[in-house]
N, C-alpha and C positions, 0 to 999 in steps of 0.2 A: 710745841719746842721742851731740847730736853732736858735735864737739868744734869751739870756735869760736878762728877765724884771724882775725886784725886783720894790715891792709896798713898799717902809718906809712908815707905818705906824703908830700913837700910841692913845691908849683909847678915846674918848671927841675926837678925831678929825674930824669932818664936811665934808673938806677938801679930806678926803684921802676916803671919802666913795665914792665922785666924781671920783677922781683918779683912783681905779681900779673899776668903774665902765663905762671908756672912755678906761679905756686900757684894759677891758671882750671884749667891745666893738669890740674894733678893730685888738686885737689876733683872736679874732671869721671871721672880713674881712677878714685876711690874712692868713685866711683857713693853718693853722699847721704850720707857718712861725717862731711862738716867741712861745717860754717856759718863764712860768712866773709864781710869787709866791708874797703873802704879808707879808712881815717880820716885826714885829710886833717890834719896836723899847726898848720896856721894856724888852724885850724876850732877844735879840738880842743887846745889848749898843752895846758892847767891837766888834762888825760887823761894823753896822752901823758907828760912830764911829771911824772904820778903810777905812771907804769908802767915809767921810768930811761930812755923814750928820748931821748939826746940825738944822734942823724944820723938821717938817713934814706937808701934805708927800711931800718926794722925790722920786725919778724918778732914775735907775739906769740903764741900758745898757752891761749885756757884766763885770760887774765888773766896771764899771766907771760910778762915780755921775754924771748921765747925765742932771737933772731936780731938783730945791729945789723952792717947790711950786708944785701948781697944774698947770699944760702947757695947751695950747690951745689943743685941739682933733688933728688940722691941726700941729701943733711942733711937739707931741707928733709920730705922722705916718709919718713925714717929715725922723726926726731920727733914726726911728723903718728901713727906707723905704732905708737909708743913709749907714745902719748898716747891712741891708742886701743887700744891694750890696756891700759891699766893703768884708763880707768872701764872696761872690759868685766869687769874683773878687781872692780871697787869694788860692780857690781852683782849681782855675785856671792853 
């Protein structure tokens, strides 16, 4: 089962581009273990608010807001590894 990751961004947000690049790199390293998409908060405002997104960038993992702001690559990777382990445990 793939982990679903959403990067919430807004036009003109410099750190949003960095967040997407970090996630893109980690996704490649994890070789298909995650599926991700970018969410423009101006286009999907209600959805972003429903998750508690108050600023960009923000990152949700499997529908849970995990990071508000730009996480370090290490923190994001650790959160994704934890989620992958927990979903693997649920399948057993």
